[in-house]
C-alpha positions as CSV (number, residue, x, y, z in Angstrom):
1,M,135.6,221.7,82.3
2,E,131.9,222.5,83.1
3,K,129.9,219.9,84.9
4,K,127.4,218.1,82.7
5,R,123.9,218.9,84.0
6,T,121.8,216.0,85.3
7,I,118.0,216.0,85.4
8,L,115.7,213.5,87.1
9,V,112.2,212.9,85.7
10,G,109.3,210.8,87.1
11,Q,105.7,210.0,86.2
12,S,102.8,209.7,88.6
13,G,99.1,209.1,88.9
14,G,97.0,207.5,86.2
15,P,98.6,206.9,82.8
16,T,97.4,208.6,79.6
17,C,98.1,208.3,75.9
18,A,100.3,211.5,76.1
19,I,102.3,211.0,79.3
20,N,105.1,209.4,77.4
21,A,105.1,212.1,74.7
22,S,105.8,214.5,77.5
23,L,108.6,212.3,78.7
24,A,110.0,212.1,75.2
25,G,109.9,216.0,75.1
26,V,111.8,216.2,78.4
27,I,114.5,213.7,77.1
28,A,114.8,215.3,73.7
29,K,115.2,218.9,75.0
30,A,117.6,217.9,77.8
31,R,119.7,215.9,75.3
32,S,119.9,218.8,72.9
33,E,121.2,220.9,75.9
34,G,123.8,218.3,76.6
35,A,122.2,217.2,79.9
36,H,122.2,213.7,81.4
37,V,118.7,212.2,82.0
38,L,117.8,209.9,84.8
39,G,114.3,208.5,85.4
40,M,112.4,207.6,88.7
41,R,111.1,204.1,88.5
42,Y,107.5,204.1,89.9
43,G,107.6,207.8,90.7
44,I,108.6,209.4,94.0
45,E,107.8,206.2,95.9
46,G,110.2,204.2,93.8
47,L,112.8,206.9,94.1
48,L,112.6,206.6,97.9
49,K,113.7,203.0,97.3
50,R,116.5,204.2,95.1
51,R,114.9,202.8,91.9
52,I,116.5,204.8,89.2
53,V,117.1,204.2,85.5
54,D,119.5,205.9,83.0
55,L,117.2,207.2,80.2
56,D,120.2,208.0,78.0
57,E,120.9,204.2,77.9
58,K,117.2,203.1,77.7
59,V,116.1,205.6,75.1
60,P,119.3,206.2,73.2
61,T,118.2,207.2,69.7
62,A,115.9,209.6,67.9
63,Q,113.9,206.5,66.7
64,A,113.5,205.3,70.3
65,L,112.1,208.7,71.3
66,K,109.5,208.5,68.5
67,E,108.5,205.0,69.7
68,L,108.4,206.3,73.3
69,A,106.0,209.1,72.3
70,L,103.6,206.6,70.8
71,T,103.8,204.1,73.7
72,P,100.7,204.0,76.0
73,A,100.8,204.0,79.8
74,S,103.7,205.3,81.9
75,Y,107.0,204.1,80.6
76,L,108.7,204.8,83.9
77,G,105.9,203.3,86.0
78,S,103.7,205.3,88.4
79,C,102.6,205.6,91.9
80,R,100.0,207.3,94.2
81,Y,102.3,208.2,97.0
82,K,101.5,211.3,99.1
83,L,104.6,213.1,100.6
84,P,103.9,214.0,104.2
85,D,104.1,217.5,105.6
86,P,107.8,217.9,106.4
87,A,106.9,219.5,109.7
88,A,105.4,216.2,110.7
89,D,107.8,213.8,109.0
90,E,110.9,215.1,107.5
91,A,112.6,211.7,106.8
92,P,111.4,211.3,103.2
93,Y,112.7,214.7,102.3
94,Q,116.1,214.1,103.9
95,T,116.3,210.8,101.9
96,L,115.2,212.5,98.6
97,F,117.5,215.5,98.9
98,G,120.4,213.3,100.0
99,L,119.8,211.2,96.9
100,F,119.6,214.4,94.7
101,A,123.0,215.4,96.0
102,E,124.5,212.0,95.5
103,L,123.3,211.9,91.9
104,G,124.3,215.5,91.2
105,V,120.8,216.4,90.2
106,D,120.2,219.9,88.9
107,A,116.5,219.7,88.2
108,V,113.6,217.5,89.0
109,F,110.6,217.0,86.7
110,Y,107.3,215.3,87.6
111,I,104.8,214.5,84.9
112,G,101.3,214.1,86.4
113,G,98.0,215.6,87.6
114,N,96.8,217.3,90.8
115,D,98.4,214.9,93.2
116,S,101.7,215.0,91.3
117,M,101.7,218.8,91.4
118,D,101.2,218.5,95.2
119,T,104.5,216.5,95.3
120,I,106.4,219.1,93.2
121,A,105.0,221.9,95.4
122,K,106.2,220.2,98.6
123,L,109.6,219.5,97.1
124,A,110.0,223.0,95.8
125,A,109.0,224.5,99.1
126,Y,111.4,222.3,101.0
127,G,114.2,223.1,98.6
128,A,113.6,226.8,98.9
129,E,113.5,226.6,102.7
130,H,116.9,224.8,102.7
131,K,118.4,227.0,100.0
132,S,118.7,224.1,97.5
133,P,119.8,225.1,94.0
134,I,117.7,222.3,92.5
135,R,114.9,223.4,90.2
136,F,111.5,221.7,90.5
137,V,109.1,221.7,87.6
138,G,105.7,220.1,87.0
139,V,104.6,218.9,83.6
140,P,100.8,218.5,83.5
141,K,98.9,215.4,82.4
142,T,95.4,214.0,83.1
143,I,92.6,212.7,81.1
144,D,90.3,214.4,83.7
145,N,91.3,217.9,82.4
146,D,90.9,219.3,85.8
147,L,94.2,221.0,86.5
148,M,94.0,224.8,87.3
149,G,96.0,227.4,85.4
150,T,96.1,225.6,82.0
151,D,93.5,225.7,79.2
152,H,93.6,221.9,79.1
153,T,95.9,219.1,80.0
154,P,97.8,216.6,77.8
155,G,96.0,213.3,77.8
156,Y,92.6,214.8,77.7
157,G,92.4,215.3,73.9
158,S,93.3,211.7,73.1
159,A,90.9,210.3,75.8
160,A,88.2,212.6,74.5
161,K,88.9,211.4,70.9
162,F,88.5,207.8,72.0
163,V,85.3,208.5,74.0
164,A,83.7,210.3,71.0
165,T,84.8,207.5,68.6
166,A,83.6,204.8,70.9
167,V,80.3,206.5,71.7
168,G,79.6,207.1,68.0
169,E,80.3,203.4,67.2
170,L,78.2,202.2,70.1
171,A,75.3,204.4,69.0
172,R,75.4,202.7,65.6
173,D,75.5,199.3,67.1
174,A,72.6,200.0,69.5
175,S,70.4,201.3,66.7
176,V,70.3,198.1,64.6
177,Y,67.2,196.5,66.3
178,D,63.6,197.6,66.0
179,L,62.9,197.6,69.7
180,K,62.9,200.1,72.6
181,S,66.3,200.1,74.5
182,V,68.5,202.3,76.6
183,L,72.3,202.1,76.5
184,V,74.3,203.7,79.3
185,V,78.0,204.3,78.6
186,E,80.1,204.9,81.7
187,I,83.0,207.3,81.3
188,M,85.9,208.2,83.7
189,G,85.7,211.4,85.7
190,R,85.6,211.3,89.5
191,D,84.7,214.9,90.3
192,A,85.0,216.7,86.9
193,G,82.9,215.8,83.9
194,W,85.2,217.0,81.1
195,L,85.7,213.5,79.7
196,A,82.0,212.5,79.9
197,A,81.2,215.8,78.2
198,S,83.4,214.8,75.3
199,A,80.9,212.2,74.3
200,A,79.0,215.1,72.7
201,L,81.8,215.2,70.1
202,A,80.4,211.9,68.7
203,S,77.3,213.7,67.3
204,S,76.8,213.9,63.6
205,R,74.1,214.9,61.1
206,E,73.5,211.2,60.4
207,L,73.2,210.2,64.0
208,P,72.9,212.8,66.7
209,T,74.3,211.2,69.9
210,P,74.4,210.9,72.9
211,D,70.8,211.8,74.0
212,M,71.8,212.6,77.5
213,I,75.1,213.4,79.3
214,L,75.3,213.1,83.0
215,L,78.1,215.1,84.8
216,P,79.3,215.3,88.4
217,E,78.8,219.0,88.2
218,A,75.0,218.6,87.6
219,P,73.5,216.2,90.2
220,Q,70.4,214.4,89.1
221,T,67.5,212.3,90.4
222,L,66.6,208.9,89.1
223,D,63.1,210.2,88.5
224,A,64.5,213.0,86.2
225,I,66.7,210.6,84.3
226,A,64.0,208.1,83.8
227,G,61.5,210.8,82.9
228,K,63.7,212.2,80.2
229,A,64.6,208.7,78.8
230,S,60.9,207.8,78.7
231,E,60.0,211.0,76.8
232,L,62.8,210.4,74.3
233,L,61.7,206.8,73.7
234,E,58.4,208.2,72.5
235,T,60.1,209.4,69.3
236,R,63.0,206.9,68.9
237,N,63.9,203.3,69.5
238,T,67.2,203.8,71.4
239,V,68.4,206.3,74.0
240,L,72.1,206.6,74.6
241,I,73.2,208.0,77.9
242,A,76.9,209.1,78.5
243,A,77.3,209.0,82.2
244,S,80.3,210.1,84.2
245,E,81.5,207.5,86.8
246,G,81.3,210.3,89.3
247,V,77.7,211.4,88.6
248,R,75.9,212.2,91.9
249,D,72.4,212.5,93.1
250,V,71.0,215.7,94.6
251,S,72.2,214.7,98.1
252,G,75.8,214.5,96.8
253,N,76.0,210.7,96.9
254,L,77.7,208.8,94.1
255,L,75.2,206.8,92.0
256,C,77.7,204.0,91.9
257,E,77.5,203.9,95.7
258,A,73.8,203.2,95.4
259,G,74.6,200.4,93.0
260,S,77.6,198.8,94.6
261,G,78.2,200.1,98.1
262,A,80.9,202.3,99.6
263,V,83.9,203.4,97.5
264,A,87.5,203.0,98.7
265,K,89.9,206.0,99.0
266,D,93.5,206.4,97.8
267,A,96.4,208.1,99.7
268,F,95.1,211.5,98.7
269,G,91.6,210.8,100.0
270,H,90.0,210.4,96.5
271,E,87.5,207.7,95.6
272,V,89.2,205.0,93.6
273,A,88.1,202.2,91.3
274,L,84.8,203.8,90.7
275,S,82.6,201.6,88.6
276,G,79.0,200.5,88.5
277,T,77.2,203.7,87.5
278,C,76.3,202.3,84.1
279,R,75.1,198.9,85.5
280,Y,73.1,200.6,88.2
281,L,71.4,203.1,85.9
282,A,70.7,200.4,83.3
283,S,69.1,198.2,85.9
284,E,67.0,201.0,87.2
285,L,65.9,202.1,83.7
286,K,65.0,198.6,82.7
287,S,62.9,198.2,85.8
288,R,61.2,201.6,85.5
289,L,60.7,201.8,81.7
290,G,60.2,198.1,80.9
291,V,62.7,198.2,78.0
292,K,66.0,196.5,77.2
293,A,68.8,198.2,78.9
294,R,72.6,197.7,78.8
295,G,75.6,199.3,80.6
296,V,79.0,199.6,78.9
297,E,82.0,200.6,80.8
298,L,84.8,202.0,78.7
299,S,87.2,201.6,81.6
300,T,91.0,202.0,81.2
301,L,90.9,202.0,77.4
302,Q,90.0,205.6,77.7
303,R,93.6,206.4,78.8
304,A,95.4,203.6,77.0
305,A,94.0,203.7,73.4
306,T,97.0,205.2,71.6
307,H,95.6,203.8,68.4
308,C,93.0,206.5,68.7
309,A,95.2,209.3,69.9
310,S,94.9,213.0,68.9
311,K,97.9,214.3,67.1
312,T,97.2,217.8,68.6
313,D,97.4,216.2,72.1
314,L,100.7,214.3,71.5
315,D,102.3,217.3,69.9
316,E,101.3,219.6,72.8
317,A,102.4,217.0,75.4
318,F,105.9,216.8,73.7
319,S,106.2,220.6,73.6
320,L,105.3,220.9,77.3
321,G,108.0,218.4,78.3
322,A,110.6,220.3,76.3
323,A,109.3,223.6,77.7
324,G,109.8,222.3,81.2
325,I,113.5,221.8,80.5
326,A,113.8,225.3,79.0
327,A,112.2,226.8,82.1
328,A,114.4,225.0,84.5
329,F,117.6,225.9,82.6
330,E,116.4,229.5,82.7
331,G,116.4,229.2,86.5
332,K,112.7,228.8,87.1
333,T,111.5,226.6,89.9
334,G,108.3,225.7,91.7
335,I,106.4,226.0,88.5
336,M,104.1,224.0,86.2
337,C,104.2,224.5,82.4
338,T,100.8,225.5,80.9
339,I,98.9,225.7,77.7
340,E,97.4,229.2,77.0
341,R,94.7,229.3,74.3
342,V,95.1,232.2,71.9
343,S,92.1,231.4,69.7
344,S,89.8,228.5,68.9
345,L,89.2,229.2,65.3
346,P,91.8,228.9,64.0
347,Y,93.2,226.9,67.0
348,R,96.3,228.5,68.3
349,T,98.0,228.2,71.7
350,K,101.2,229.3,73.4
351,I,103.1,227.7,76.3
352,G,103.5,229.5,79.7
353,T,104.2,228.8,83.3
354,I,102.3,229.2,86.6
355,A,103.4,229.0,90.2
356,I,102.8,225.4,91.4
357,S,101.2,226.8,94.6
358,E,98.3,228.0,92.4
359,V,97.8,224.5,91.0
360,A,98.4,222.0,93.7
361,N,95.3,220.6,95.5
362,A,92.9,222.7,93.4
363,E,90.4,221.3,90.8
364,R,88.9,222.8,87.7
365,T,85.4,221.5,86.9
366,V,83.2,222.0,83.8
367,P,81.8,225.6,84.1
368,P,78.1,226.3,84.1
369,E,78.1,228.0,80.7
370,M,79.2,224.7,79.1
371,I,76.4,222.7,80.7
372,A,72.9,222.5,79.3
373,A,70.1,224.1,81.3
374,D,68.6,220.8,82.4
375,G,72.0,219.5,83.4
376,M,71.8,216.6,81.0
377,G,74.0,217.8,78.1
378,V,76.5,220.4,77.0
379,T,76.3,223.7,75.2
380,D,78.0,224.9,72.0
381,A,80.6,226.6,74.2
382,F,81.9,223.2,75.2
383,I,82.0,222.0,71.6
384,R,84.0,225.1,70.5
385,Y,86.4,224.5,73.4
386,A,86.8,220.7,73.0
387,R,86.7,220.1,69.2
388,P,90.2,221.4,68.4
389,L,91.8,219.1,71.0
390,I,90.8,215.9,69.2
391,E,92.1,216.9,65.8
392,G,94.6,214.9,63.8
393,A,95.4,211.3,63.6
394,V,98.5,209.3,64.8
395,H,99.7,206.2,63.1
396,P,101.9,204.0,65.3
397,F,104.6,201.8,63.7
398,E,103.2,198.3,63.1
399,V,104.9,195.0,63.4
400,D,103.0,191.8,62.4
401,G,99.9,193.8,62.1
402,V,99.8,195.4,65.5
403,P,101.3,198.6,66.9
404,H,105.0,198.5,67.9
405,R,105.9,200.0,71.2
406,L,109.1,200.8,72.9
407,P,110.2,197.7,74.9
408,A,109.1,197.9,78.6
409,L,111.7,198.5,81.2
410,D,110.7,195.2,83.0
411,P,109.0,193.1,80.3
412,G,108.3,190.2,82.6
413,R,106.3,192.5,85.0
414,C,104.0,194.1,82.4
């Protein structure tokens, strides 16, 4: 009798609205192939502590899979653990591959962003060096939309839809008083401005907004920002600025550093817990322009608002998870599944794969042709690119008037 194949899947990095849809895709496709599915609890860091769950038991039915796909955050839990170079410290790899052998793992899947792809790349390289038959596959996710080799990443479309919706609503709210004011909306994006750029999707004939978009890719001076805001206030009461948390000055310094001091780094050397850009800019503009100014930080709602998810995003996330299983069972390893755009109008894509070595530790930023000439907005090229990604609504199951979610693995710890 042929051995039943076993796959192991983990999630890592910041959560998104779509990361569990990818997990559902992995489980559904593996189950259809007769494979046993195990999950890493808290990513590769939890796996090193032997924290494993049986997903065939935890997500046993088709209904549970549907609920999982519409559940925000990372169902399995996450981590920001950086595997060392095996030449410097081989112990974690010995532990992991020993555990893979013990569990009879045939393929390992990691759903995540840049840093997660670094993990898969290292595991795949170590496995190849030691002639391991295990397949290693990366499934992309990130609201930052900064992964190389794919047209866009699951999680971005839903976050962009939330940002556009929130900015449009905030613009309406800010316009009710007959007085001069500035509203600065802070949007996630450490080094890439894809998410802040999505604020442009809020614009309508009735209320064109935002008035300015500040991106990490287009450094600015406070003088230039204040000057444009002052000019705009000559013809309108309210100026709305969508500012990336990672917007920088012309010297390369984060504006939030000017407002709140040095920024801490995570295990991968990235700035973490960036915040303060909107408050700093609002304070400066109030002082310089003598008008009412307010800062609004959308914060983690950008990645958790499943009630405002894009159907396109969730459908693609599910398909990529399933495609990862298909690729592994075809014998592929050391790869990440990708979305390739065939056309924007009508919107059509196909799923492909790319060598993980071409993705890990690289970053895709907003290209110059999508940024306005003055660096304070986006072009029609961006709108054509982003608009299809936010299409379609999702309606979560409701119980007692609020969305019903798949029960958490550790309810008391959520």
